[in-house]
C-alpha positions in Angstrom: -7.9 60.8 15.9 -8.0 57.9 18.3 -5.0 55.8 19.3 -5.1 52.3 20.8 -2.0 50.5 22.1 -2.3 46.7 21.9 -2.1 44.9 25.3 -1.0 41.4 26.2 -4.5 40.0 26.1 -5.1 41.4 22.6 -1.8 40.3 21.1 -1.4 37.2 18.9 -4.5 37.7 16.8 -5.0 39.1 13.3 -5.3 42.9 13.0 -8.7 42.7 11.2 -10.2 40.5 14.0 -9.0 43.0 16.7 -10.4 45.9 14.7 -13.8 44.2 14.5 -13.8 43.8 18.3 -13.0 47.5 18.7 -15.7 48.5 16.2 -18.2 45.6 16.4 -20.9 47.3 14.3 -18.6 48.0 11.4 -18.6 45.6 8.4 -15.4 43.9 7.5 -15.7 45.6 4.1 -15.7 49.0 5.8 -12.7 48.1 7.9 -10.7 46.9 4.9 -11.6 50.1 3.0 -10.3 52.2 5.9 -7.1 50.2 6.0 -6.6 50.7 2.3 -7.2 54.5 2.5 -4.9 54.7 5.6 -7.8 56.0 7.8 -6.7 53.2 10.0 -3.0 52.6 10.3 -0.9 50.1 12.2 2.4 51.2 13.7 2.3 54.3 11.5 2.0 52.4 8.2 -0.6 50.9 5.9 -1.8 47.4 6.7 -4.1 44.9 5.0 -5.6 43.3 8.2 -3.7 40.0 8.0 -0.9 41.2 10.3 -0.4 39.4 13.6 -0.6 41.9 16.5 1.9 42.0 19.3 1.8 43.8 22.6 2.8 47.5 22.1 1.5 47.8 18.6 -0.1 51.2 17.9 -3.4 51.4 16.0 -4.5 54.9 15.0 -8.0 55.7 13.8 -8.3 58.8 11.6 -12.1 58.7 11.7 -14.7 61.3 12.6 -15.8 60.9 16.2 -19.3 60.4 15.0 -18.2 57.5 12.8 -16.2 55.9 15.6 -19.1 56.1 18.0 -21.5 54.8 15.4 -19.6 51.6 15.0 -18.4 51.1 18.5 -21.4 49.0 19.6 -23.6 51.7 21.3 -27.3 51.0 21.8 -30.2 53.3 22.7 -31.9 52.9 26.1 -35.6 53.5 26.7 -34.8 57.0 27.9 -33.0 57.9 24.6 -29.5 57.8 26.2 -26.9 55.8 24.2 -24.5 53.6 26.0 -22.0 51.0 24.8 -22.7 47.3 25.0 -19.5 47.0 27.1 -21.0 49.4 29.7 -24.1 47.3 30.0 -22.0 44.1 30.3 -19.9 45.8 33.0 -23.1 46.6 35.0 -24.1 43.0 34.6 -20.7 41.9 36.1 -21.1 44.2 39.0 -24.6 43.0 39.7 -23.5 39.3 39.7 -20.6 40.2 42.1 -22.9 42.0 44.5 -25.7 39.3 44.4 -24.0 35.9 44.5 -23.0 34.6 47.9 -20.6 31.9 48.9 -18.1 32.1 46.0 -14.5 31.9 47.2 -11.1 32.4 45.5 -9.0 29.3 46.0 -6.0 30.4 43.8 -5.1 33.5 41.9 -2.2 34.7 39.7 -1.8 36.9 36.7 -3.3 34.3 34.3 -5.5 31.9 36.2 -8.3 32.1 38.8 -9.6 29.0 40.6 -13.0 29.5 42.3 -15.3 27.6 44.6 -18.7 27.4 43.0 -21.6 26.8 45.5 -24.7 24.8 44.6 -27.3 26.7 42.7 -25.0 28.9 40.5 -24.5 28.3 36.8 -20.9 28.1 35.6 -21.8 30.0 32.4 -25.1 31.6 31.4 -27.3 29.6 29.1 -29.7 32.4 28.2 -29.6 36.2 27.8 -30.4 37.9 31.1 -29.0 35.1 33.3 -26.1 35.6 35.7 -23.4 33.0 36.2 -20.1 32.4 37.8 -18.5 33.9 34.7 -20.2 37.2 35.3 -19.2 37.1 39.0 -15.6 36.5 38.0 -15.5 39.5 35.7 -17.1 41.6 38.5 -14.4 40.4 40.9 -11.7 41.5 38.4 -13.3 44.9 38.1 -13.6 45.2 41.9 -9.9 44.3 42.3 -9.0 46.9 39.6 -7.4 44.2 37.5 -9.7 45.0 34.6 -11.3 48.2 33.4 -14.4 48.5 31.3 -12.3 49.2 28.2 -10.3 45.9 28.8 -13.5 43.9 28.3 -14.0 45.5 24.8 -11.3 43.3 23.3 -10.9 40.4 25.7 -13.3 38.7 28.1 -12.0 36.3 30.8 -13.7 33.0 30.8 -14.7 29.9 32.8 -12.7 26.9 31.3 -14.6 24.0 32.8 -18.3 23.7 33.6 -20.0 22.2 36.6 -23.7 21.5 36.7 -25.8 24.2 38.5 -26.3 21.9 41.5 -22.7 20.5 41.6 -20.3 22.4 43.9 -16.5 22.7 43.8 -13.5 24.0 41.8 -14.0 25.9 38.6 -11.0 26.9 36.5 -11.0 30.4 34.9 -8.6 32.0 32.5 -8.1 35.7 33.2 -5.6 36.4 30.5 -5.4 35.2 26.9 -2.4 33.0 27.7 -4.1 31.6 30.8 -7.4 30.9 28.9 -5.5 29.1 26.1 -3.3 27.1 28.5 -6.1 26.0 30.8 -8.4 25.0 27.9 -5.5 23.0 26.4 -4.7 21.2 29.7 -8.4 20.3 30.2 -8.8 19.1 26.6 -5.7 16.9 26.9 -6.9 15.6 30.3 -3.5 16.7 31.8 -5.3 18.1 34.8 -6.5 15.3 37.0 -10.0 15.9 38.4 -11.2 14.3 41.6 -14.8 14.5 43.1 -16.2 13.7 46.5 -19.7 12.2 46.7 -22.1 10.3 48.9 -23.8 7.3 47.4 -26.4 4.7 48.5 -25.0 1.4 49.8 -21.8 -0.1 51.2 -18.7 0.2 49.1 -15.4 -1.1 50.4 -13.3 -1.8 47.3 -12.0 0.6 44.7 -13.0 0.1 41.1 -12.3 1.3 37.5 -15.6 1.5 35.6 -16.0 1.6 31.9 -19.0 1.8 29.6 -20.7 3.8 26.9 -22.9 6.8 27.4 -26.0 7.5 25.3 -27.7 10.9 25.8 -31.3 11.6 25.2 -31.4 15.3 24.0 -35.1 15.6 24.7 -34.9 14.7 28.4 -31.3 15.8 29.0 -30.6 12.4 30.6 -28.0 9.8 29.8 -27.9 6.0 29.9 -24.9 3.8 30.6 -24.5 0.9 28.2 -22.4 -2.2 28.5 -20.0 -3.3 25.8 -22.6 -5.8 24.5 -25.4 -3.2 24.5 -23.2 -0.7 22.8 -22.4 -3.1 20.0 -26.0 -4.2 19.5 -27.4 -0.6 19.4 -24.5 0.7 17.3 -25.1 -1.9 14.7 -28.9 -1.3 14.7 -28.9 2.5 14.7 -25.4 3.3 13.5 -25.1 6.0 16.2 -22.0 7.1 17.9 -21.8 6.6 21.7 -19.3 8.1 24.1 -16.9 5.8 25.8 -16.6 6.6 29.5 -14.2 5.8 32.3 -14.8 6.4 36.0 -12.4 5.4 38.8 -13.4 5.5 42.5 -11.9 4.8 45.9 -14.1 4.4 49.0 -13.1 6.7 51.9 -15.6 5.7 54.5 -19.0 3.9 55.0 -21.5 5.0 57.6 -24.9 3.9 58.9 -27.0 7.1 59.0 -29.8 7.7 61.5 -33.3 7.2 60.1 -31.8 5.7 56.9 -32.3 2.0 56.4 -29.3 1.4 54.1 -25.6 2.4 54.7 -24.0 5.2 52.7 -20.5 5.5 51.3 -18.2 8.5 50.8 -16.3 8.1 47.6 -13.5 9.9 45.9 -14.0 9.6 42.1 -11.4 10.4 39.5 -13.0 11.5 36.2 -11.0 9.9 33.4 -13.4 11.1 30.8 -15.7 14.0 31.3 -19.2 13.6 29.8 -22.6 15.0 30.7 -23.8 13.5 34.0 -21.2 10.8 33.8 -20.5 10.3 37.5 -24.2 10.4 38.4 -25.3 7.9 35.7 -22.3 5.6 36.1 -22.7 5.1 39.8 -26.4 4.7 39.5 -26.0 2.0 36.8 -24.1 -0.2 39.3 -26.7 0.3 42.1 -25.1 3.1 44.0 -26.9 6.4 43.1 -25.8 9.7 44.6 -27.6 11.0 47.7 -30.2 13.5 46.7 -29.9 13.0 42.9 -33.3 13.9 41.4 -32.5 12.4 38.0 -30.6 9.2 38.6 -31.2 8.6 42.3 -33.5 6.6 44.5 -36.4 9.0 44.9 -37.9 7.4 48.0 -34.5 7.2 49.6 -33.9 10.9 48.8 -37.1 11.9 50.6 -35.5 10.7 53.8 -32.4 12.9 53.3 -34.6 15.9 52.4 -36.7 15.4 55.5 -33.8 14.8 57.9 -31.1 17.1 56.4 -32.8 19.3 53.8 -30.9 17.8 50.9 -32.5 18.9 47.6 -29.9 18.0 45.1 -27.1 15.5 44.4 -24.2 15.6 46.8 -21.4 15.9 44.2 -18.4 18.1 44.8 -15.4 18.9 42.6 -12.9 18.4 45.4 -9.4 18.4 44.0 -7.4 19.4 40.9 -3.9 18.0 40.3 -1.8 19.9 37.8 1.1 18.5 35.7 4.6 20.0 35.3 4.2 23.4 33.8 6.7 25.9 32.5 6.7 29.7 32.8 4.5 31.6 33.2 2.5 28.8 34.9 5.2 27.4 37.2 3.3 28.4 40.3 0.7 25.7 39.4 3.4 23.1 38.4 2.8 19.7 40.2 0.4 21.6 42.5 -2.8 20.1 44.1 -5.7 22.5 44.7 -8.3 21.4 47.2 -11.8 22.8 47.9 -13.0 21.4 51.2 -16.3 19.6 51.2 -19.6 21.5 51.9 -20.9 21.3 55.5 -23.8 19.0 54.4 -21.3 16.1 54.0 -20.1 16.4 57.6 -23.6 16.8 59.0 -24.7 13.6 57.3 -21.6 11.5 58.2 -21.7 12.6 61.8 -25.3 11.8 62.3 
């Protein structure tokens, strides 16, 4: 007989969903049958699987050890040894933690982790075998003994907002069920205000609030900003839905850079809506592309920055998050501003 006590991160879900996480290779039909026959019991009594779990619930499995192992997600390695999928995932987390450099913890509590993501690291993996900030974060929690391998069986902490691989800055992570749900809700409601720092081509001395419509080409993974007139014409012709976007910016400084013909401006951008490549495309559409941007930038102009400063990608940095009023257990973030200082490349260019 095996006994599992429901933890905080496992609470609040249906019993059958939790059972399927514990025994991922078992069919739902098998699990319901075991519940009916009382081979799986909940708090010492029969259950049908629809019950909502709470922390402290006791789940007992009156199953043969071979049966439990069979359905617990174990796979065979090339040497014939069987290991659980969770063990393999744990090894992946540790590998990411050991291999990635430059990630910093900006804020941490029992529910939330705010990390600095350097350029060149994915926020979340796109394909099997890749490593991302998400795996690093799980490795960090293992290293700090905040999670064990068994904890990952039924709950996996997760990155809540994504930055492009070559965008640096603050990434929000939920490390408890409550934290993940709350951060996802705040980001979806746009209650968290997101500010970016970026260097653009040209002289900008006035703040502005830009609006437009974004059309994405799935084949090229590029977007195009449309005016109100263009949007109406294309929408009528193609009957397609385009995303409305809003981007606010405030100039911080303008500089003449050595070996560069045109001035550059340091902007702070508030992302009112958050769409794919929105900042990069929106600034480029008004004649102020980002320094180093390979997709929406001035390629000849970028060559100068590559030659003089080694800049290979867009200088776009998720600089600051401003949180709204929050109740317990998130009061430590209530009305708080979290800042991630700009990468050294910004200072090197502006001081040149």
